[in-house]
Every structure is written in C-alpha cells, then in structure tokens.
N, C-alpha and C positions, 0 to 999 in steps of 0.2 A: 380745223383750227376748236372745232367741238372737243375731237378727240382728246386733242391735247388736253385743254381742260380738263374733258375726265380723268386722263391719267394722273393730271398733277392733284387733284382732289382725291384721286388711290391712294398716291403717294403720303399728303397729308394724314389726310386717316389712317392709315397701315403705320406711320410715324407716332402718330398720338395714341395709338393703342399699345405698340410697343413700351412708350414711356411710362401708360400708366401699370403696363403688367409687371416691369422692372421697380417703379413706387411700389408696389403691392409683396412684389416677391425679391425682397429685398435677400441679397445673399447673407447666409449665415453668419454670425460674429466670427471674429478668428477666436479658437479654441486653443493656445499651444499645447504641443506634443507634453506627455508626461517626461519629465528625468528623468533621464536613465544616464547615471555618472560611465565615462567611459572605462575601462577594462585597462588599467597602462600602471604601467611598475612607477611610483612619484618621484622616484630618485634618478639622480642620472649615470649612466653606464658608465664602471669602473675596470681596473684592471687588479690585480690583487698585487701584483707590481708598482702601481702606482696609487690606488686608493687609499684614503687613510680609514684608520681603524673607526672613523665614524660613520664612513660610506658603508663598510661593510655590516658596523651593526645595524644600521637602519633598513638597509635590505633583508636581514635577517630576522628583525624584529617583528616578520608580518607573518611569521611560519616558527621559528624558535621554541615561542613560549603558546603554543595553539592549543595544547592540552593541558596546560596550566590554568588552575583556577584565580580570577583574578579578584583576588582581596580586596571588599571594598577599602576606599580611603578612608584614615581615620581624620577627621578636623579634631586637631588637640586644640581647637580654639573656641569654643562653642559663645566667648561670652561675647565674638565680634558683633553677634546677632543682635546683643543687648546695648553696647556702646558702641555707635559711628561716629567718626569726626571726619571732616573733609576740611581743607584748605578755603578761608574766609572766617576761620575762627566757630565755627557752628556746629553741635553738636548733637544727636538725636540719643538718647538715655530710655531704655524699659524699667520702670520700678519692679519692686517685687511683685507689686497688685497687678502688673499688666498697664498698668498707663503708660502711654510713651506722653516724654518730656521735651522740648527743643530746648536750646540755650544760645545764646551768641556769646563770644566772649573775648579780649584782646590783653594787649600785657599788662594793662592796669588792676582792669577790673570786670566781671563778666554782670550780663543783665539777669534782671530777674525767670526762672524759666517760666515755659507756657507749656499747658498741659495742651498735648495736639489729640490721641485719642484715647480709647479704651479696648484692652482684651485682645493684645499684640502679643507677638513671640519672636519678630524678625524686625532688623530697621538696617537699611541705607541711607545715608546721606551725603547727599552730591554737597557740590556749593551752592547750588539755584535750584535744586528739585532733591527731592526727599520721596525714600517709599518705605511702606509699611506691609506688613502680614499677618492677619490675625488671628485668632484661634480658630478658626472655623477654616482656615488657608485660601482665605481671598487679600487678593492682594491691591494697595492703597495709595496715589499717589498724592503727592502735594506742594504745591510752587510748580515751578517751570520756566523755561526757557525754548527759546526758538528752537537751537539745535540742542535742547534739552528737557524735552516734552513729557509729560505725565505719563501718554500713552494712549489717552480716550478724549473723544470727543468733548470737552467744558462747558461748552453750550455758550461760552462767550464768543463772538464773532470777529471780538478786533485782536483778543489772544487766546485763540483755541488750545494751545499746550499748554495753559497755564489756570491754576486750580489756586483759590483763595482758602479753598479749606480741605482736608481729605478729601478724595473722591475715588469711588470703586475704577478699578482698573479691569479686574477679570478674576473668576473663581477658581478655583480648585486647583492653586499654583503649591505646587511642588519645591522647585527652584528657583533662584533669582540671582542676576545679576547686573552692573549698571559700571559704567564707564564710558567714552562719550558718545556709547549707544546703550539700550538696555536690554537685556534677554530674559525671558520668563519661560520657564516647562510646565505644562500644567500636571495634572494626575494622568492624562491618556498619555501622558508622554510627548506629546505636541512643543514644538520650539514656537515661540514668538517674538520679535524683532520692533523695533523702535526706536528714533531718533535719528541721527548722523552716522554712516555708512560710507566710509570713503575706499575700501580696498577693490580695487579696481584692476583688469586687465588690458585696459585700452588707453592709449599713446597722452590721451588726454583723463585723467581720473573719473568716472562717474560716478557722482556723487548722490546718494540715493537719502532725502529727508523724509522720514516718517515720524505725521505728528502722531498717528496712533497705531494700534498695535497691530502687526500684518504677521500670518502665518508662514513660518518660511519649512521646517518638516518635521516630520513625523518620527517615532523610536528612539525620543533622544534621553536620556537620564539624566544628565546635566550639561552645566555650559559656563562660558566665560567670554567677558568682553572686553578685549587690550585694548591698545592705545590704537592698533591699526588694524585689528583684522578678527573675529569672531573663533572660539573652538567649541565643536559640541559634540561630547560624546553617546553615542547611539546606545540603546540595551543591549548590546552585541558586543560592545567595548570599543567597537571602531570610533576613531576618531575624522571629524568630518570639518572643512571650514567652506567659506563659501564668498564670489566676488560678485561684485555688481557689472550690470552690463547694460545694454541698452535694446530693448528688442528690434529686429529687423523689419519685422512688418509696421507691428501696432505703434512702434517709437517710447515704447514705455519701459523705466528702468525695472530689469527684473533680477531677482537675485539667482547665481548658479550654484550650486552647492558641489564639492568635489571630496573624495576621500585621502585621504592623509597619511594614515598606517594602523595599524589591528594593536589590539591588545595593550588599553590603554585606560585607565582608571580615575585620573583627577587631572585638572584644568586650572590654572589659577593664570590671570593676563598674561597669554601668549607664551608661555611653557606649560608642559604637561609630563606628569608620571606615570611611568608602563606599570602595565602587571609583574614586572619585576625590577620597578622600584628604581629604574634610569631614567635621570631629567635629561629631558627633550626641548628644544629648542626651534623654530621654524623662522627661514630665510627666504624673501622672494625670489621665485622663479624667473623665468624668460619665457614663458608659453602659457596659453591656457593651458596646452598639457599636464603642465607642471607650474601652478601657480602660488604654491608653498614647496619648500625642500626640507625634510625634518632632520636635524643635526642633533647629534646625540651631545651631551654636556659633560655628566656625571650618574655614577653609580651609588647606588644604597639612599636614595635621597627618599627620607618622609614630610616634608613639607617644605611648601613655597610661597615667598612673599615678592609681590613691588609694590613697594610704597614710596615715594618720595625719590630719592637720588638712585636708588640701589634695588637690584634682585638681590634677594637672599632666599637661601635654601639650609634644608638642615638634614645631617643624615641622621642613620641608625645608630652611628657613635659617638650623638648630641655635640655635635659639630657645627658651627656657625662661619657658613662662605657665601663670599657678597661679590658682585660686581658692578659700575655703576650701568645706572639704565641705559645709556644712549652709545654704548660699548659696541661696535660691529663683530668686532671678535673678542666676547666674553672671556675672561681669564680670571674662575674662581679664584679669591683668595680666601685663604684661613684664617677668619677675624677673632672668634672664641673658640673657646672648648666649653665645655657642662652646660649648654646651651639647651631648655626646653622647650622655649618658645620664644619666636619672632617679633618682636613688635614695629619696626620701622624705621624710619629715618626721614629727615626735614633738610639735611643739606650733605654735601658731599663731604663734611665732616666729622660727624656724628651720625652713628645709627644705635637702636638699644634694643635690649633682649632682653629674656627672664630666666636665670639658671633654673638649675634642677636645685636650687636650696629655698629658690623663692624669690629671689633677691630680684629685682629692677636695676640695670645695669645700663649705662653709659658707654659704649665705644667712640674712644674721640681718636681718627683717622688722620693719618698722614702716611707719606710715602715710606716711611724707614721705621713707623712704628706704630703699636694700636695702645693707648691707655683706655686701662678700664677702671668707673668710676661705681662706685656701689650706692644707690639712692633711697631705695626703699626695702625692706621686709615683707614677708608674705603677701608679697601681692603674686595675683595668679591671670591678672590677666591687663594689656595697655596696649594702648592705644596712639598715633599720633598724626600731626600733619605740619606742612609749611612751616604754618604759624608758630613753632617753639612752643608750645602747650602738649604736655602731656596728660592722659585723664588715664587712669590705672585704677583696678579693682580689689583690693585686700581681701584676705582670708574671710574676715566675717563679712563679703561682700558689698561695704561698701564703698563709693567709689570718690577719690581724690581726685584735683587737680595740681599741677605745678605749671609756675611759668617759668621758661627762663628767657630773660630780657637780653635783647639781640646788641641792645647798647651800654656802650662800657665806658669809662671815662681815660683818657688818654694822658698821657704824662705831661705835658702840655695845657691839660685841663679842658680837653675839646671832648666832644660826645663822640664817639665813633660807633662802628658797627664790627661787632666781633659775634661771630656764629656759635662759639665754642666757647668763650671767656666768663663765664656766668653757669657755666653746668658746673655746680657743685654739689655736695650731699646735704647741704646744710640752706637752700633755696626755700626759702617760706613755701606751704600747701595747703590749700584749701579743702575742706571737706563739701561734697557738690550734694550727697545722697545717702542716706542713710543704708538701703540695700538696696541693690539692680537686679533683675532679674536672671537667676541663674538655674 
C-alpha cells in the first residue's frame, strides 16, 4: 500500500512538472509562410479551331510585347484631383491657393462652402468619406462610415472609423484610389488596403472589414479599387489582384495575391490598358488556380472611365465608346466622335463628354439614336454624379455648377420625374469659385 501511494505521488509530481514546462515553453506563434504565387497560365486551354480571338490575344499578351517599352499612361484629366463630386450631392474642391473646400448641394440650392484644410494637391470624395493628399505627400482622411473607414485609429471608442476633422492616415503616399475599399501606394512601392473587401473564392464569400490600413504587397506602382475586386500594377508592369480566404490554422482572414497578366500600364475600376494600348476586362474564374480571367475588349485605347451607369473608353482617333456598367457581355457602342475628355453619366439615358473644341456636351442615348446637346464652351474639365449636378472648370480656371432638375410638368399638370427632359443648353448655371488648382 505504501509503495502504491509513493507511485501515485510520483505520477502527480511528474504531471505537475510537465504542465509547468509547457506553460513556460509555449509553442512558438504560427508564422504563415511567405506567399509564392503558383506558376500557372491564368487562361483556360483552348484550340485554335474553337478558341476565340480574345483568348488567343490573352495568351499571347504575356510574351508578344516583352521587348517593348511600356510608355507611361498619360492622365488626360489631371483636374479630377482638384474637383471631386460623388452621389449625395457633395463636392471637395481645391482652390488655386491649395486650400480644400467642401460643399453640399441639392436640386435647388447649395450650402455655404466649408474650408477643410490647407496645402493640398489632390482630393477624393465619396458619399460618406473624403481623402486628401497634401503637398508633403501625406494622406489625410475625413468623416467615414463602418464600411467606408478613413484607415487609421481615430481614438473614438464608439466610432473608430470616423474622424470629425482631417486626420493623418499615412505619409509618403504617391498614389491612391477609393471605392468600396481604399488603396494607397507609398513611395517605397508598398500597397496598403482598408475598408470592405469581398472578392473570395470560398463557397460563401469571406468579407474582410479593415478599419485600419493593412499592408498587402510590395513593388507596386499604381492600383485601382473596383466594385468587386482590386487591381495593382507592379513595377515590372505585371498586373495582380487578390482574394480573401480564411487561414486554416489561425482562422484569420488573409489576402491571397495572384498574377493576372504582363505588360499593363493603367488600371481603372476593373479595366486595364496594356502596353500595346489594348483594353482588357476580367471575369470571375471557377477555381483558386484561376480566380479571374482576362478578356480583351478593344484596341488603341488611351483613356477609360467607370462612372454612374456606364463604362466609357476613348481611342486614339478621339472616338468615345460606352456600354452599361452591369452588362455581363459588353458590346462597346460608338456614341461620339471628336471626343477629348470623358466626363461621366448619372443615368442610362445620358452621358457627358468634352470635345476637341473644348465644348461640354450632353449625349442623350436611346436604342435607335444619340442626340448631342452643346452645353458650354471653353471647358477643360467636368464631373458629375447620380444627382444630375454638373461641375465644370472653364479655360480661365473658374468653377461652375449646373443642375438639371429631374422634375417636369406633365400635360395634365402633374409633376413627374424625367431624367432627360430638362437637359438643355439654356439651363441656369452658378459660378462656384474664381479659380481652382490647375
């Protein structure tokens, strides 16, 4: 009996020692291996007999232009960084002295302009969040919602995504874009992301909500935040995207980057312009090995825009093409000649552009015809939102506002909604600012 008690005591002591050792020498924290993208052709196999020309071009784009210098994309609308307007009838404007001003508008009047900050060179305005880059390349955020955070801890315990005044997000920023989520490229070419990102390869989409900026990848020169996914051009002109996934060990949501194609010089809201000026879009793949598939749309494209109801692209012959934003099978339609700058759209019935003579035009579109209405001469830039408000900059740098009321009087006297009925050249306009930053 005595030996048994000794044996039990020895067992208890041994177990206690093992527990203490485990408590002291805890296993190291899991460190996920550095991601190495798989080597694969991101396009489906096809035969020359049955494969489309788009698939053939997509397979060849990675090699056909490997020896061609990728000429830098020219941003024809640099004034878009001085005047930014979004749905909700709000605008951010940089005055010629670098001060940033905010204004709320509606169909009938505009509220007084509010000064936000000094010494800025670029602004982006979403419906509930705004961003500014100052002359020292620092990115600032203002306002914010739970799905549109400013990207930094504001110190507000209840609303950590909201800032009641401009708040520093990060320094040394050279490129930025925002949509449903936000992307910033720093001077060291690192790419950072925050906001709501929901492009996933899981059966049920894995949504990643980041209140604060999170580093995604290195060696990036520019990036674009589309509705469904992000696109990033690396310094070697390769094009990348990423999807969300749940880590099998930690359970944390992580971003998985993957390469789409080579030789790309510009991206904008889900479209890409290759180094040979061909235009590409991307459709969802069926597997992790192929999350997105490139599809060639057109050649000789020099500018793209995704605004309101339409994708719009401009070719090197100054022809403007458009197709509805939500069409699964785009069929670009020629809607204007002699176009110099794309403005945007607010409905399926009308788009806006500036022609080579610096005339701002409205294009009324239906199934059978397109009517062009000249609105204003000597215009160098314009922007619009879903609220039928146009802001435009004239040759002298002055900023103007025109509002096309969506309400007209019907024959029976009722007030009805008509999205194109009031688009005329003689609609009243208001001078908003003497001179914007240009």
